[in-house]
N, C-alpha and C positions, 0 to 999 in steps of 0.2 A: 851905729845903726839904731833907727827907732823901734820903739817897742811893736809899733804898728807892723813895721818891716818884718821883723822876725816872727811876729804872729803869723803873718801870712804865710813865710816860709814853712813854718812847722804844719800849718793847716794843709798846705799842699802836699808835703811830704806825708801827713797821716792818710791824705784822701787817696794818695796813690798807693799806699800800703794795703789799705783798706779795700780798695776796689780792684787791685790785682786779682784776687782769687775768683771774684764774682766775675770779672770779665773773662778769665780763662774758663770758667765753669759754663758760660754762656756760649762760647764757640761750638762746642758738640751740638748744641740745640739747633744751631743755624743750619747745620749740615742736613739735618732731618725734615720731614715733611709730614704734613696732616696731623692724625693723632699721635704719632711718636714724637714729634715736635711740641705738641701741646703738652704730652706727659713729662717731657724733659723740662719745659719750661715752669710746669706746676711743681716738679720735684725741686728745681732750683728756688722757687718762691718758698715753698714748705722748708728747707733748709735755713732760708734767710730769716723766716719768721720764727723758728726754733733758736737761732743765734740771737735775735732781738727779743725773745721771750714774750711775743705777741701771741698769747693764747686764743683770743677771739679770731685772729686772721688765720692762725694755725688750723684752727677746726674747719673753719669755711674751706680752705685748702685742701685739707685731707678729705672731707667730704665730697669736693670736686674731684679729688683723685680717684675716690672710690667709685665714681661714676663713670670713670675713662674705660670700664669694661664695656660698656654700651657704645663706645665711640667708634664712628667709622669716618673715613675720609669724605665719603660720599655726603653723610650728614653734616661734616662742617662745612662743606662747600654749599650745601643747601641753606644752612643757617646763615653764612656770609652773604648768600644772594639776597635772602629775605632783609637782611639788616642794610644791604646796599639800596634794595628797593625802597625800605622805609626813610633811609637818609635822603633818597632823591625826592621822595615825595615832601619831606620837609624842606628841602630847597626849593622845590616849586613854590610851596605856600609861602616861604619867606620873600620870594622873588615877587610874587604877587603883592605881598603887603608893601614891599618896596615901592612897586609902581604904585599903589594907591597912596601912599605916604607922598611921592613925587608930584602927584596929581594934586595933593593939597596945599603943596608948597610950604609946608612945616618943617623948618630946618632940623628942630630937635626931633621930629618923628622921623625924618628921613635919615638921620643919623643913627637912630636906634635901630631902624628897618635895616640899615646896611650893615651894622653889627651883628645883628641876627642872622642875616644872610652869609656872612663871613663865617660866622660860627658854624652855621649848617654845613657851608662847604668843607669848612676843617674837619668837620665829624665824618663828613663823607670820605675825605682823603685819608683819613686815619683808618676807616675800615678798608678801604681799598688797598691801602700799603701794609695793613697787618698780616703776619702769616697765618695760614690756616690754622 
C-alpha cells in the first residue's frame, strides 16, 4: 500500500471521528425554528470556537448570543425580507450590466458580467434557503 493511500484512509477516519459529535449536535437545531434555532446554532458555534481556542470569534459569538434577548421571530422574518429585497436589487443591477456588456460585444466584459450575475443569484439563493 502506498503512503498516499494510507494517509487518505487515516484522514477520512479522523474526519469521521471529529465530525460525528458536531453532526449530532446540529440535529436538534434543525428541529427548532426562528429565534430558538438561531440561539441553538450560536451555542454550537460558541462551543466550536472554544474547542478551537479562537478567542476573537468566541467574543463575537458571545456578544451576538447576548443580543438574543431582543430576538423575535417576526424580527428575523423582517430582516430576511430586507436581505432578499437587497439581493433581488443586486440581481437586477447585474442583469442590466450583463445586457450592456452584451450590447458592446466585448467577450471579456460579458464573461465578467455573467459571473457577477451568477454570484448575485447564488447569494439570493443562500438567503432564501437559509433557516430563519
